[in-house]
PQR file with spaces between the fields and no chain letter, atoms N, CA, C, O and H, PARSE charges and radii, in Angstrom:
ATOM       1  N    MET     1       7.089    9.635   15.471 -0.4000 1.5000
ATOM       2  CA   MET     1       8.405    9.665   16.047 -0.0000 2.0000
ATOM       3  C    MET     1       8.391   10.645   17.212  0.5500 1.7000
ATOM       4  O    MET     1       7.717   11.674   17.166 -0.5500 1.4000
ATOM       5  N    LEU     2       9.120   10.323   18.223 -0.4000 1.5000
ATOM       6  CA   LEU     2       9.284   11.236   19.344 -0.0000 2.0000
ATOM       7  C    LEU     2      10.316   12.301   18.982  0.5500 1.7000
ATOM       8  O    LEU     2      11.255   12.035   18.232 -0.5500 1.4000
ATOM       9  H    LEU     2       9.668    9.487   18.261  0.4000 1.0000
ATOM      10  N    LYS     3      10.138   13.497   19.516 -0.4000 1.5000
ATOM      11  CA   LYS     3      11.066   14.579   19.170 -0.0000 2.0000
ATOM      12  C    LYS     3      12.478   14.261   19.635  0.5500 1.7000
ATOM      13  O    LYS     3      13.442   14.694   19.004 -0.5500 1.4000
ATOM      14  H    LYS     3       9.375   13.713   20.125  0.4000 1.0000
ATOM      15  N    ASP     4      12.624   13.505   20.737 -0.4000 1.5000
ATOM      16  CA   ASP     4      13.954   13.135   21.203 -0.0000 2.0000
ATOM      17  C    ASP     4      14.661   12.240   20.183  0.5500 1.7000
ATOM      18  O    ASP     4      15.874   12.350   19.999 -0.5500 1.4000
ATOM      19  H    ASP     4      11.840   13.153   21.250  0.4000 1.0000
ATOM      20  N    ARG     5      13.911   11.356   19.519 -0.4000 1.5000
ATOM      21  CA   ARG     5      14.504   10.501   18.492 -0.0000 2.0000
ATOM      22  C    ARG     5      14.904   11.343   17.276  0.5500 1.7000
ATOM      23  O    ARG     5      15.944   11.092   16.667 -0.5500 1.4000
ATOM      24  H    ARG     5      12.926   11.267   19.668  0.4000 1.0000
ATOM      25  N    ALA     6      14.104   12.321   16.929 -0.4000 1.5000
ATOM      26  CA   ALA     6      14.449   13.210   15.819 -0.0000 2.0000
ATOM      27  C    ALA     6      15.762   13.938   16.123  0.5500 1.7000
ATOM      28  O    ALA     6      16.598   14.116   15.237 -0.5500 1.4000
ATOM      29  H    ALA     6      13.260   12.526   17.424  0.4000 1.0000
ATOM      30  N    LEU     7      15.935   14.353   17.364 -0.4000 1.5000
ATOM      31  CA   LEU     7      17.173   15.028   17.766 -0.0000 2.0000
ATOM      32  C    LEU     7      18.356   14.068   17.662  0.5500 1.7000
ATOM      33  O    LEU     7      19.434   14.467   17.223 -0.5500 1.4000
ATOM      34  H    LEU     7      15.256   14.209   18.084  0.4000 1.0000
ATOM      35  N    GLU     8      18.170   12.808   18.060 -0.4000 1.5000
ATOM      36  CA   GLU     8      19.232   11.810   17.925 -0.0000 2.0000
ATOM      37  C    GLU     8      19.624   11.620   16.468  0.5500 1.7000
ATOM      38  O    GLU     8      20.805   11.477   16.152 -0.5500 1.4000
ATOM      39  H    GLU     8      17.294   12.484   18.417  0.4000 1.0000
ATOM      40  N    ILE     9      18.640   11.617   15.584 -0.4000 1.5000
ATOM      41  CA   ILE     9      18.915   11.444   14.159 -0.0000 2.0000
ATOM      42  C    ILE     9      19.710   12.625   13.619  0.5500 1.7000
ATOM      43  O    ILE     9      20.633   12.435   12.826 -0.5500 1.4000
ATOM      44  H    ILE     9      17.680   11.734   15.840  0.4000 1.0000
ATOM      45  N    ILE    10      19.367   13.839   14.034 -0.4000 1.5000
ATOM      46  CA   ILE    10      20.115   15.028   13.601 -0.0000 2.0000
ATOM      47  C    ILE    10      21.574   14.919   14.031  0.5500 1.7000
ATOM      48  O    ILE    10      22.473   15.260   13.262 -0.5500 1.4000
ATOM      49  H    ILE    10      18.618   13.993   14.677  0.4000 1.0000
ATOM      50  N    LYS    11      21.813   14.452   15.236 -0.4000 1.5000
ATOM      51  CA   LYS    11      23.167   14.377   15.786 -0.0000 2.0000
ATOM      52  C    LYS    11      23.948   13.165   15.288  0.5500 1.7000
ATOM      53  O    LYS    11      25.167   13.112   15.451 -0.5500 1.4000
ATOM      54  H    LYS    11      21.083   14.175   15.860  0.4000 1.0000
ATOM      55  N    SER    12      23.276   12.206   14.694 -0.4000 1.5000
ATOM      56  CA   SER    12      23.917   10.973   14.255 -0.0000 2.0000
ATOM      57  C    SER    12      24.862   11.221   13.079  0.5500 1.7000
ATOM      58  O    SER    12      24.605   12.071   12.226 -0.5500 1.4000
ATOM      59  H    SER    12      22.286   12.250   14.561  0.4000 1.0000
ATOM      60  N    SER    13      25.954   10.467   13.053 -0.4000 1.5000
ATOM      61  CA   SER    13      26.866   10.539   11.914 -0.0000 2.0000
ATOM      62  C    SER    13      26.349    9.690   10.747  0.5500 1.7000
ATOM      63  O    SER    13      26.869    9.775    9.635 -0.5500 1.4000
ATOM      64  H    SER    13      26.163    9.776   13.746  0.4000 1.0000
ATOM      65  N    ASN    14      25.318    8.870   11.010 -0.4000 1.5000
ATOM      66  CA   ASN    14      24.709    8.057    9.962 -0.0000 2.0000
ATOM      67  C    ASN    14      23.629    8.846    9.240  0.5500 1.7000
ATOM      68  O    ASN    14      23.066    9.793    9.789 -0.5500 1.4000
ATOM      69  H    ASN    14      24.896    8.802   11.913  0.4000 1.0000
ATOM      70  N    ASN    15      23.346    8.454    8.019 -0.4000 1.5000
ATOM      71  CA   ASN    15      22.268    9.042    7.234 -0.0000 2.0000
ATOM      72  C    ASN    15      21.064    8.103    7.382  0.5500 1.7000
ATOM      73  O    ASN    15      20.955    7.114    6.658 -0.5500 1.4000
ATOM      74  H    ASN    15      23.803    7.685    7.573  0.4000 1.0000
ATOM      75  N    ILE    16      20.170    8.412    8.315 -0.4000 1.5000
ATOM      76  CA   ILE    16      19.034    7.553    8.657 -0.0000 2.0000
ATOM      77  C    ILE    16      17.808    8.025    7.897  0.5500 1.7000
ATOM      78  O    ILE    16      17.442    9.199    7.960 -0.5500 1.4000
ATOM      79  H    ILE    16      20.258    9.215    8.903  0.4000 1.0000
ATOM      80  N    GLU    17      17.173    7.102    7.174 -0.4000 1.5000
ATOM      81  CA   GLU    17      16.017    7.471    6.360 -0.0000 2.0000
ATOM      82  C    GLU    17      14.802    7.779    7.245  0.5500 1.7000
ATOM      83  O    GLU    17      14.443    7.009    8.136 -0.5500 1.4000
ATOM      84  H    GLU    17      17.470    6.149    7.122  0.4000 1.0000
ATOM      85  N    VAL    18      14.187    8.927    6.966 -0.4000 1.5000
ATOM      86  CA   VAL    18      12.985    9.370    7.664 -0.0000 2.0000
ATOM      87  C    VAL    18      11.947    9.727    6.609  0.5500 1.7000
ATOM      88  O    VAL    18      12.272   10.315    5.578 -0.5500 1.4000
ATOM      89  H    VAL    18      14.478    9.552    6.242  0.4000 1.0000
ATOM      90  N    LEU    19      10.697    9.365    6.878 -0.4000 1.5000
ATOM      91  CA   LEU    19       9.613    9.636    5.940 -0.0000 2.0000
ATOM      92  C    LEU    19       8.560   10.540    6.577  0.5500 1.7000
ATOM      93  O    LEU    19       8.315   10.489    7.783 -0.5500 1.4000
ATOM      94  H    LEU    19      10.433    8.887    7.715  0.4000 1.0000
ATOM      95  N    TYR    20       7.947   11.365    5.735 -0.4000 1.5000
ATOM      96  CA   TYR    20       6.765   12.141    6.104 -0.0000 2.0000
ATOM      97  C    TYR    20       5.768   11.920    4.980  0.5500 1.7000
ATOM      98  O    TYR    20       6.059   12.213    3.821 -0.5500 1.4000
ATOM      99  H    TYR    20       8.146   11.407    4.756  0.4000 1.0000
ATOM     100  N    ASN    21       4.599   11.406    5.317 -0.4000 1.5000
ATOM     101  CA   ASN    21       3.591   11.049    4.297 -0.0000 2.0000
ATOM     102  C    ASN    21       4.192   10.137    3.223  0.5500 1.7000
ATOM     103  O    ASN    21       3.934   10.303    2.031 -0.5500 1.4000
ATOM     104  H    ASN    21       4.362   11.168    6.259  0.4000 1.0000
ATOM     105  N    ASN    22       4.994    9.175    3.669 -0.4000 1.5000
ATOM     106  CA   ASN    22       5.639    8.190    2.790 -0.0000 2.0000
ATOM     107  C    ASN    22       6.623    8.793    1.796  0.5500 1.7000
ATOM     108  O    ASN    22       6.960    8.154    0.799 -0.5500 1.4000
ATOM     109  H    ASN    22       5.204    9.039    4.638  0.4000 1.0000
ATOM     110  N    LYS    23       7.089   10.015    2.054 -0.4000 1.5000
ATOM     111  CA   LYS    23       8.078   10.668    1.210 -0.0000 2.0000
ATOM     112  C    LYS    23       9.344   10.885    2.038  0.5500 1.7000
ATOM     113  O    LYS    23       9.255   11.249    3.211 -0.5500 1.4000
ATOM     114  H    LYS    23       6.815   10.533    2.864  0.4000 1.0000
ATOM     115  N    PRO    24      10.523   10.668    1.446 -0.5600 1.5000
ATOM     116  CA   PRO    24      11.765   10.869    2.198  0.2800 2.0000
ATOM     117  C    PRO    24      11.999   12.350    2.507  0.5500 1.7000
ATOM     118  O    PRO    24      11.821   13.222    1.656 -0.5500 1.4000
ATOM     119  N    VAL    25      12.403   12.600    3.748 -0.4000 1.5000
ATOM     120  CA   VAL    25      12.694   13.965    4.189 -0.0000 2.0000
ATOM     121  C    VAL    25      14.012   13.996    4.950  0.5500 1.7000
ATOM     122  O    VAL    25      14.495   12.977    5.444 -0.5500 1.4000
ATOM     123  H    VAL    25      12.549   11.892    4.439  0.4000 1.0000
ATOM     124  N    TRP    26      14.572   15.186    5.027 -0.4000 1.5000
ATOM     125  CA   TRP    26      15.784   15.438    5.796 -0.0000 2.0000
ATOM     126  C    TRP    26      15.394   16.363    6.948  0.5500 1.7000
ATOM     127  O    TRP    26      14.797   17.418    6.729 -0.5500 1.4000
ATOM     128  H    TRP    26      14.180   16.014    4.626  0.4000 1.0000
ATOM     129  N    ILE    27      15.730   15.969    8.168 -0.4000 1.5000
ATOM     130  CA   ILE    27      15.407   16.793    9.332 -0.0000 2.0000
ATOM     131  C    ILE    27      16.386   17.957    9.399  0.5500 1.7000
ATOM     132  O    ILE    27      17.597   17.760    9.491 -0.5500 1.4000
ATOM     133  H    ILE    27      16.214   15.113    8.347  0.4000 1.0000
ATOM     134  N    GLU    28      15.852   19.164    9.352 -0.4000 1.5000
ATOM     135  CA   GLU    28      16.661   20.387    9.381 -0.0000 2.0000
ATOM     136  C    GLU    28      16.841   20.897   10.815  0.5500 1.7000
ATOM     137  O    GLU    28      17.954   21.216   11.233 -0.5500 1.4000
ATOM     138  H    GLU    28      14.867   19.324    9.277  0.4000 1.0000
ATOM     139  N    SER    29      15.731   20.969   11.562 -0.4000 1.5000
ATOM     140  CA   SER    29      15.787   21.500   12.922 -0.0000 2.0000
ATOM     141  C    SER    29      14.538   21.096   13.696  0.5500 1.7000
ATOM     142  O    SER    29      13.554   20.620   13.130 -0.5500 1.4000
ATOM     143  H    SER    29      14.827   20.710   11.222  0.4000 1.0000
ATOM     144  N    ILE    30      14.613   21.302   15.007 -0.4000 1.5000
ATOM     145  CA   ILE    30      13.495   20.961   15.894 -0.0000 2.0000
ATOM     146  C    ILE    30      13.221   22.150   16.794  0.5500 1.7000
ATOM     147  O    ILE    30      14.141   22.747   17.352 -0.5500 1.4000
ATOM     148  H    ILE    30      15.413   21.689   15.467  0.4000 1.0000
ATOM     149  N    LYS    31      11.942   22.487   16.931 -0.4000 1.5000
ATOM     150  CA   LYS    31      11.522   23.563   17.832 -0.0000 2.0000
ATOM     151  C    LYS    31      10.281   23.070   18.552  0.5500 1.7000
ATOM     152  O    LYS    31       9.210   22.962   17.953 -0.5500 1.4000
ATOM     153  H    LYS    31      11.194   22.001   16.478  0.4000 1.0000
ATOM     154  N    GLY    32      10.421   22.773   19.828 -0.4000 1.5000
ATOM     155  CA   GLY    32       9.305   22.192   20.573 -0.0000 2.0000
ATOM     156  C    GLY    32       8.995   20.819   20.010  0.5500 1.7000
ATOM     157  O    GLY    32       9.892   19.988   19.873 -0.5500 1.4000
ATOM     158  H    GLY    32      11.291   22.861   20.314  0.4000 1.0000
ATOM     159  N    ASN    33       7.746   20.574   19.685 -0.4000 1.5000
ATOM     160  CA   ASN    33       7.350   19.313   19.072 -0.0000 2.0000
ATOM     161  C    ASN    33       7.197   19.432   17.559  0.5500 1.7000
ATOM     162  O    ASN    33       6.667   18.534   16.906 -0.5500 1.4000
ATOM     163  H    ASN    33       7.017   21.249   19.797  0.4000 1.0000
ATOM     164  N    THR    34       7.670   20.552   17.012 -0.4000 1.5000
ATOM     165  CA   THR    34       7.595   20.784   15.576 -0.0000 2.0000
ATOM     166  C    THR    34       8.976   20.576   14.964  0.5500 1.7000
ATOM     167  O    THR    34       9.989   21.023   15.501 -0.5500 1.4000
ATOM     168  H    THR    34       8.100   21.282   17.543  0.4000 1.0000
ATOM     169  N    VAL    35       8.988   19.893   13.836 -0.4000 1.5000
ATOM     170  CA   VAL    35      10.245   19.597   13.159 -0.0000 2.0000
ATOM     171  C    VAL    35      10.222   20.237   11.779  0.5500 1.7000
ATOM     172  O    VAL    35       9.254   20.096   11.032 -0.5500 1.4000
ATOM     173  H    VAL    35       8.165   19.530   13.400  0.4000 1.0000
ATOM     174  N    LYS    36      11.293   20.936   11.451 -0.4000 1.5000
ATOM     175  CA   LYS    36      11.431   21.511   10.110 -0.0000 2.0000
ATOM     176  C    LYS    36      12.165   20.470    9.270  0.5500 1.7000
ATOM     177  O    LYS    36      13.268   20.042    9.610 -0.5500 1.4000
ATOM     178  H    LYS    36      12.080   21.051   12.057  0.4000 1.0000
ATOM     179  N    VAL    37      11.526   20.067    8.159 -0.4000 1.5000
ATOM     180  CA   VAL    37      12.114   19.049    7.294 -0.0000 2.0000
ATOM     181  C    VAL    37      12.169   19.540    5.855  0.5500 1.7000
ATOM     182  O    VAL    37      11.390   20.396    5.438 -0.5500 1.4000
ATOM     183  H    VAL    37      10.630   20.414    7.883  0.4000 1.0000
ATOM     184  N    LYS    38      13.118   18.969    5.104 -0.4000 1.5000
ATOM     185  CA   LYS    38      13.218   19.244    3.679 -0.0000 2.0000
ATOM     186  C    LYS    38      12.750   18.010    2.930  0.5500 1.7000
ATOM     187  O    LYS    38      13.273   16.915    3.138 -0.5500 1.4000
ATOM     188  H    LYS    38      13.751   18.273    5.443  0.4000 1.0000
ATOM     189  N    ASP    39      11.770   18.184    2.061 -0.4000 1.5000
ATOM     190  CA   ASP    39      11.290   17.103    1.208 -0.0000 2.0000
ATOM     191  C    ASP    39      12.390   16.810    0.189  0.5500 1.7000
ATOM     192  O    ASP    39      12.766   17.685   -0.592 -0.5500 1.4000
ATOM     193  H    ASP    39      11.345   19.073    1.892  0.4000 1.0000
ATOM     194  N    LEU    40      12.904   15.580    0.198 -0.4000 1.5000
ATOM     195  CA   LEU    40      14.028   15.248   -0.679 -0.0000 2.0000
ATOM     196  C    LEU    40      13.615   15.070   -2.134  0.5500 1.7000
ATOM     197  O    LEU    40      14.477   14.957   -3.005 -0.5500 1.4000
ATOM     198  H    LEU    40      12.598   14.870    0.832  0.4000 1.0000
ATOM     199  N    ASN    41      12.323   15.041   -2.411 -0.4000 1.5000
ATOM     200  CA   ASN    41      11.863   14.934   -3.797 -0.0000 2.0000
ATOM     201  C    ASN    41      11.807   16.287   -4.494  0.5500 1.7000
ATOM     202  O    ASN    41      12.039   16.372   -5.699 -0.5500 1.4000
ATOM     203  H    ASN    41      11.623   15.132   -1.703  0.4000 1.0000
ATOM     204  N    ASN    42      11.497   17.354   -3.739 -0.4000 1.5000
ATOM     205  CA   ASN    42      11.343   18.667   -4.382 -0.0000 2.0000
ATOM     206  C    ASN    42      12.059   19.802   -3.636  0.5500 1.7000
ATOM     207  O    ASN    42      11.977   20.961   -4.042 -0.5500 1.4000
ATOM     208  H    ASN    42      11.308   17.285   -2.760  0.4000 1.0000
ATOM     209  N    ASN    43      12.754   19.468   -2.553 -0.4000 1.5000
ATOM     210  CA   ASN    43      13.533   20.428   -1.749 -0.0000 2.0000
ATOM     211  C    ASN    43      12.691   21.472   -1.028  0.5500 1.7000
ATOM     212  O    ASN    43      13.241   22.456   -0.534 -0.5500 1.4000
ATOM     213  H    ASN    43      12.820   18.526   -2.223  0.4000 1.0000
ATOM     214  N    ASN    44      11.373   21.291   -0.952 -0.4000 1.5000
ATOM     215  CA   ASN    44      10.534   22.198   -0.173 -0.0000 2.0000
ATOM     216  C    ASN    44      10.802   21.997    1.312  0.5500 1.7000
ATOM     217  O    ASN    44      10.985   20.872    1.775 -0.5500 1.4000
ATOM     218  H    ASN    44      10.926   20.492   -1.354  0.4000 1.0000
ATOM     219  N    ILE    45      10.823   23.097    2.048 -0.4000 1.5000
ATOM     220  CA   ILE    45      10.977   23.052    3.499 -0.0000 2.0000
ATOM     221  C    ILE    45       9.601   23.222    4.117  0.5500 1.7000
ATOM     222  O    ILE    45       8.876   24.161    3.791 -0.5500 1.4000
ATOM     223  H    ILE    45      10.674   24.012    1.672  0.4000 1.0000
ATOM     224  N    ILE    46       9.241   22.298    5.022 -0.4000 1.5000
ATOM     225  CA   ILE    46       7.948   22.377    5.701 -0.0000 2.0000
ATOM     226  C    ILE    46       8.143   22.093    7.185  0.5500 1.7000
ATOM     227  O    ILE    46       9.121   21.460    7.583 -0.5500 1.4000
ATOM     228  H    ILE    46       9.830   21.534    5.287  0.4000 1.0000
ATOM     229  N    GLU    47       7.212   22.564    7.993 -0.4000 1.5000
ATOM     230  CA   GLU    47       7.213   22.273    9.423 -0.0000 2.0000
ATOM     231  C    GLU    47       6.089   21.305    9.709  0.5500 1.7000
ATOM     232  O    GLU    47       4.949   21.514    9.294 -0.5500 1.4000
ATOM     233  H    GLU    47       6.418   23.079    7.670  0.4000 1.0000
ATOM     234  N    VAL    48       6.423   20.230   10.433 -0.4000 1.5000
ATOM     235  CA   VAL    48       5.452   19.173   10.717 -0.0000 2.0000
ATOM     236  C    VAL    48       5.594   18.736   12.175  0.5500 1.7000
ATOM     237  O    VAL    48       6.656   18.913   12.771 -0.5500 1.4000
ATOM     238  H    VAL    48       7.349   20.061   10.770  0.4000 1.0000
ATOM     239  N    PRO    49       4.535   18.167   12.751 -0.5600 1.5000
ATOM     240  CA   PRO    49       4.667   17.606   14.093  0.2800 2.0000
ATOM     241  C    PRO    49       5.617   16.408   14.064  0.5500 1.7000
ATOM     242  O    PRO    49       5.564   15.591   13.145 -0.5500 1.4000
ATOM     243  N    ALA    50       6.470   16.309   15.054 -0.4000 1.5000
ATOM     244  CA   ALA    50       7.412   15.187   15.130 -0.0000 2.0000
ATOM     245  C    ALA    50       6.683   13.855   15.080  0.5500 1.7000
ATOM     246  O    ALA    50       7.202   12.884   14.529 -0.5500 1.4000
ATOM     247  H    ALA    50       6.513   16.972   15.801  0.4000 1.0000
ATOM     248  N    SER    51       5.500   13.801   15.642 -0.4000 1.5000
ATOM     249  CA   SER    51       4.739   12.547   15.701 -0.0000 2.0000
ATOM     250  C    SER    51       4.347   12.028   14.323  0.5500 1.7000
ATOM     251  O    SER    51       3.980   10.860   14.193 -0.5500 1.4000
ATOM     252  H    SER    51       5.079   14.590   16.089  0.4000 1.0000
ATOM     253  N    GLN    52       4.418   12.874   13.282 -0.4000 1.5000
ATOM     254  CA   GLN    52       4.042   12.452   11.936 -0.0000 2.0000
ATOM     255  C    GLN    52       5.225   11.952   11.110  0.5500 1.7000
ATOM     256  O    GLN    52       5.062   11.581    9.948 -0.5500 1.4000
ATOM     257  H    GLN    52       4.716   13.822   13.387  0.4000 1.0000
ATOM     258  N    LEU    53       6.415   11.943   11.712 -0.4000 1.5000
ATOM     259  CA   LEU    53       7.585   11.422   11.020 -0.0000 2.0000
ATOM     260  C    LEU    53       7.734    9.937   11.320  0.5500 1.7000
ATOM     261  O    LEU    53       7.375    9.464   12.398 -0.5500 1.4000
ATOM     262  H    LEU    53       6.548   12.245   12.656  0.4000 1.0000
ATOM     263  N    GLN    54       8.268    9.216   10.349 -0.4000 1.5000
ATOM     264  CA   GLN    54       8.459    7.770   10.508 -0.0000 2.0000
ATOM     265  C    GLN    54       9.897    7.417   10.127  0.5500 1.7000
ATOM     266  O    GLN    54      10.365    7.758    9.040 -0.5500 1.4000
ATOM     267  H    GLN    54       8.559    9.599    9.473  0.4000 1.0000
ATOM     268  N    GLU    55      10.583    6.734   11.032 -0.4000 1.5000
ATOM     269  CA   GLU    55      11.920    6.249   10.764 -0.0000 2.0000
ATOM     270  C    GLU    55      11.797    4.869   10.114  0.5500 1.7000
ATOM     271  O    GLU    55      11.058    4.013   10.600 -0.5500 1.4000
ATOM     272  H    GLU    55      10.203    6.458   11.915  0.4000 1.0000
ATOM     273  N    THR    56      12.512    4.662    9.029 -0.4000 1.5000
ATOM     274  CA   THR    56      12.418    3.372    8.333 -0.0000 2.0000
ATOM     275  C    THR    56      13.393    2.341    8.882  0.5500 1.7000
ATOM     276  O    THR    56      13.201    1.139    8.699 -0.5500 1.4000
ATOM     277  H    THR    56      13.112    5.357    8.634  0.4000 1.0000
ATOM     278  N    GLY    57      14.437    2.810    9.555 -0.4000 1.5000
ATOM     279  CA   GLY    57      15.463    1.902   10.040 -0.0000 2.0000
ATOM     280  C    GLY    57      16.557    1.666    9.025  0.5500 1.7000
ATOM     281  O    GLY    57      17.510    0.936    9.294 -0.5500 1.4000
ATOM     282  H    GLY    57      14.593    3.786    9.704  0.4000 1.0000
ATOM     283  N    ILE    58      16.427    2.286    7.845 -0.4000 1.5000
ATOM     284  CA   ILE    58      17.427    2.127    6.800 -0.0000 2.0000
ATOM     285  C    ILE    58      18.501    3.202    6.991  0.5500 1.7000
ATOM     286  O    ILE    58      18.210    4.396    7.067 -0.5500 1.4000
ATOM     287  H    ILE    58      15.652    2.880    7.627  0.4000 1.0000
ATOM     288  N    VAL    59      19.739    2.740    7.066 -0.4000 1.5000
ATOM     289  CA   VAL    59      20.871    3.660    7.161 -0.0000 2.0000
ATOM     290  C    VAL    59      21.518    3.710    5.796  0.5500 1.7000
ATOM     291  O    VAL    59      21.878    2.682    5.222 -0.5500 1.4000
ATOM     292  H    VAL    59      19.975    1.770    7.005  0.4000 1.0000
ATOM     293  N    LYS    60      21.662    4.920    5.283 -0.4000 1.5000
ATOM     294  CA   LYS    60      22.253    5.099    3.945 -0.0000 2.0000
ATOM     295  C    LYS    60      23.628    5.689    4.049  0.5500 1.7000
ATOM     296  O    LYS    60      24.283    5.912    3.030 -0.5500 1.4000
ATOM     297  H    LYS    60      21.370    5.755    5.749  0.4000 1.0000
């Protein structure tokens, strides 16, 4: 995913599903090309490259 798309998702009023390593995550913040995400399975916060995030296209 491009960091600009991650920023659009943060600003969106929709709940757009995003995956990291095939696990659902919530985008917390963006700094440069690094995105801070919360793993929705265990609530761990990790920093990952934006390019490793995948948007599923599912709006919840």
